[in-house]
N, C-alpha and C positions, 0 to 999 in steps of 0.2 A: 657333545665333548665328553661325558662321562659315561663309561660303560660298568655295570655291576657282573659283574659274575657268582656263583656263588652265593655265601652268607657276605651282605656289606655292613649288619649291625658294625662289626669293626672289623673292619680290615687296612688291607696297608693300598697304596698305590700308586702304581705305574705309569709315571708321566712320558709320552711318547710325541718326541719332536721329529717332526719329518721334513729336512732343511731340501729336501729333491722338489724338482719339479715335474715330478714323474709318480705316479702308485708305486706303494711299495708291497708285497704281503708279508702278513704276517700270520705264520702258521699256529706259534706258542706263544704265551700261555692261553691265547684263544685265538681263532683262526678269523682274520679280519684285514681288509686292502686300506691301507692307510691312502688318503688321497693326497693328490701332492700339495705341498707346503700344509698339512693337515698337523692338528695338534689334539692328542687324545690323552685323555685321563682313565686309564683302566683301575676300576677297586677290585681288588682278588681277595675276599673273605675264605675262613677257613679255619680249623677245627685250634690251630696254633695262634687265632688273635692277630697280632701285629707281625707278620711274618710272612714273606712267600715261599715259606717251607723250601721244596726243592726243585720249583718250577723254573725252568728254562721259555729264554725268547729266545725266537727262531725268525728271523726274516729271510725273504726268498726274493731274489730280482731285483735287490738296491743296486746302486751304482759301484762298483768294484767287489762285488759278489757277494756270496751270501753271510750271513752273520748269526753268529748258535753263543748264547753263554750265558751259564747260570744266572738268575736273578740275585740280589746280595742278599747272604745268608743271616741268621741271627734275628733281632726284635729289631725290625724295619720298618717305618710308617710309609717310607719313600722308596721309588727307585726312577732313576730319570731317562731315559735311551732316548739319544741326539743320534738321530741318521745328518749323518754331515752330507753338505751339499758339494764337496769333492770326493765324497764315496768314502764307506767307511761307516761305522758307527761307533759311540763311546757309551758308558756305562754308568751310571753315579748313583752312591748309595745314600742313607737319608744325612750321614755325617756331610760329606759331599757339598749337600743341599743346603744346609744349615750356613755349613762357609761361605758357599758361594749367595745366598741372600745375604749375610755378613759384609761382603765385597761392597755388591753391587748398592746396597745401605749406604754405605763408605763413598763410596764414589758419586752416588746422588745428591751426598750432603753438599762433598767438594764441588760440583757442578751448582750448588747453590738452590738446587732442587727443592720444598721443603711439602711436607701434603698437609700441615697445622702450624699456625703460630711457634708453636712447641718445637720446632726442628724436628719433627719425627721425617723417617728419608719419604720420598713420593714416589704411591704405590705405581702410579703410571712410567715413571722413570725405572726403577727396580723391575717393572715386567719386561720393559725394553731391554735390561740388560741382562738379566739372568738368563743363564746360558743362551744369549743371544736372539733373546725374544720367549717370553712366555706370555701364559694366559694370567690376566691380574687376578682373576680370581683366584686361581692357583696360587701365584705366589703369595693372596693374602692371609689365606688359607694357610698355608705353610709356613707361611712366617709367624701367623696366632698359635701354633700347634710348638714350630720349634724353637721359638724364642719367648714365646711368651707374652710379652709385648713390645713398643718400641722402646718404655722408659729403662725395662730390665737391658736391652740393648745396648740405647746408651752408656748406660749404667758402668756396663761392661767392655764398651769399647771403644766410648766416646769422651765418659767422661777423665778431668785430670786425676789421676794419682791422689791419695788422701796423703796431705804433709804433716810434719807430725807439730803436734802442739806444744808439745814440750820436750827434753830429752833430760835423762839422767842416767847416774851412771849405778847399775848393779856391783855386788859383792865381787863379783865373778872381774869385775873389772871390764865388763860389755856394756855399749852404750845401749840404753832400752828408748826407743822414741813412743811416745804417746801418742798416739792416733783419734783415739775417743776419750774420754773421764766416765762417764758412766753410761752404760755398762763399759768396763775398761775393756780396751783394747789397743794393745802396743805389739810394736817388732823389734827385733834385731838379727840386725844384719848383718852378714859373715858367724852365723851363730855356732855354724859348724863348716869343716873344711870339705874341697872335693875329696880327698883321702878318706876323711871320715866316712862321707857318704858312699863313696865307693867299695870301703870294706865291710859298710852293713849289707848291702846288697848281694855282693859277693857271695859273701856266709851265709847270707838269711832270707833273702829273696831273689833272686834276676828278675828286674821287669821281661826280660824277653824268655823267660819261664812260667809266665802265668799264661793263663787262659781266657779264651771270652765266655769260657763257662759264668764265671765272675758278673758279664754283663745282665742284670736279671731285669732291670726297668726303665725303661726311657728317660724318667727323673734321676735315676744314678745310675750312671753311663760309666763304667770305668776298669781294669782289673786288680781285683785285690788280692793280698796275702796278711795272714794275719802272725806276728813275733812274737814269741814271748819269751820274756827276759829270765836269761839264768842268773840270778843274784847271787851264786857264787861265784861267778868267774868276772876275773878284771880282763874287760876288752873296750875293743872298741864301742859297741852297744850298751854295754853298762857304763861307761862312760859320759856317752851321751842322754841315757835316758838318767842318770845323774843332775846331769846339769839342768834339761827339763826341768826334773819335777821342783830341783832348788829355785830355778826362776819361780816356779808356778809358788812355793813359797812365799817367796819375796814379794813377788806381785797381790799375793791374796793374803798378808800377812796372817799366812795359819801353816801349820807343817801339813804338807803333804806328804803321805806316807809312800814309801817307795813299793815294800812287796804288797802283795793283794790286789794290786790294778789290773786292768782289764791287758789285753794284749795288743801291741803299739801295731799302729796299721799301716800297712805300705799300700798306697793307691797311686796306682799310673794312668795315665791319660794317654790318650791317641789324638790323630786331628779328630775333631767333633765330639771326643768325649766331655761329660761334665757332670757336676752337680746340682741338679737345679736348688730352687732355694728352697731352706728346712731347717731346724735349731738343732744342738745336739742334746738338751738337756735342761732343767731348769726346774724339776723336782724338786720338795724340800724334802730333808729327813737326812738322817745319815748312810754312808755308804751312795748318796746320790751324785753323778755329774754334775762339776760347779765351775769347771773350766776347760778350757781345749789346746793345743799347742799345738802347727802343724810346722814341720822342717819342711823345706822344700830342697831337696838332690836333684833335681832336675827342674828349670824354666820351660816353656813355650818359647819358641821364635815371636809367636804371635796369640794374643788373645791368653786363656789361661790363669785369669787373676782371679782373687779373691774378693767377692764382692759383701757388700752389707746392704740389706735390700731396703730395711725401714727406718724411716726418719720420726724420732719424737718431736724436736723440737730443734731451735736454731741450734743449740750444743751437741744435737745428738744425729747429725743428718746422716745420711746413705751414704757411703763411702767406698773404692775402691782400694785393694793392696794389691800392688803389681809385683810380685818376688823375684828377687836377683837370688843364684845360685847360692846354699848356703846359706838362707836368710831364714828364720822362725815369726812365724804370727802366734800371739796370745790373744785368748779373750773370754773373760769372764761372765757369767750368766746374769748373775746377781746385778741390781734387785729387779733388770725388769728383760728377761729370758727373752720374748720376744721380740724384743729389740735386736738380738742378736741374730737375728734370721739371716743368713749367709749362702754364698753358692760357691760352686768352683763354674767358673764363666767355661763357656767353650774354649778348647784349643784351638786356635785358628790352621795354625803350622809348628813343626818340630811335636814334642811331647811334654809331659810332665809329670814327677813323681815327688810325693810328698810321703812324708811319715808321720801321720798322726796319732797321739794320744790323750785323753780325756783323762782328767783328773777327777779324782773321788778323794772324799775328806772321810775318813773313820773308817776306811778297810785296814784290812792288817791276814796276816797268813791264813787266821785260823779264821776270819772272818771277811772272806775273798769278795771284789766285786760283786761276782752272781749271786752271792747271798741272798745280795738287796733289789735283787729284778728277778721278775716270774718266766723269763728269758730260758729256762734250763739250766743246768748244770756244765759246765763248758770243763773240757780236760785240759790241765796246766801240767805238763810234765815237769814243771821248778817247781809244784807249789810248796815244796819244803826247804827250796834256798832262801840264803837268807845274808844281804852285802853287809860285807865283812868290812867295807872302807869306811871313812868317815863321813857321819850324814850333817844336814842342813841342822844346823842350832843345837849340835852337839858343842860345840864351843861356842865361846863369846861372841857379842857382834850378831845376835839375830836379828832379825826385823822386830822393829818395836810392837809388842801388841801379839806377835806372834805364838799361837796355842795348838796343844797337837790335840786330835780328836778323837786319835786311834783308840785310845780308851774309855770314848763315850759308851 
């Protein structure tokens, strides 16, 4: 079943499924005669780790003629080559495989087939249905590598979205839904309009212009771009940033500075893209991250929710937030940063774009965020810019107990 070529300590796997009742000659990436109805796993290692490099797959004598194509480029754990019974062949990359595993897992659940009492999808059923039939050992290994666990897959794809524990009005007039009290997780539906998001992306970072060079690790798979805010200007970007910082100030009960913060980060997810479980921060001290806001400018047609994977007790369950276009998700780290481990679930259909802002207390134009990290200094072309509009807390009615830490 498994054939290993070159260096296989860290290798990518080409799964070959011959649906024909006749043999097929494969001349590349290695010379093999594929037996009728044969199934193969060809592990290809090399100097680039989890990548097929520039390898091609070449079939000769398959029904319907020869087949030739480059194996999927970039970071890849798997490629699946299906030689169809009616002729021709199709080639699928790692993201296709991950989405297919989710599709058949849902199908097996709907058929009432379970592997264990906890409701995990039945492996045998999934193996029969993935690409119309695959070896169960391949499905088991790939599911573990691509989804991590059945509980994580369930949280992303089966668990109902979190319901609001309570709703309160913000000073802006918008309604904030509290999804978890401690550590705080809250959402605002319709935080920004479609026109607002379109204006920001058109002016600062069009997803279509981002490149796959941003895909650096299979745990963090998306296209990215940093957006520095020019606080000397009054425009849709500064208006949105002010609104997000003001919301953070209101929910934290402390004044969050505008200037000196990290750049806004555009994260664009295509089919199969995801950000596996991680935390954003939690270190104590001035200038460290204390909270995150995500603004969802584009939401996936299927999948792509944001999940909090850790459960402390009945009051802090794991939860899934399924965004709508224009919604905002806010979460603070204190008092238990580990409970705010979260993930961007794989996009199963469509695309997703988020604007991410990490909030820090105690930063200023003279002591910007990178002064408090050992990540090196980051160039900000607008470092001398200052917001000249109204600021949260300048007028009466600031949140009770809100204090400024910018002078600490």
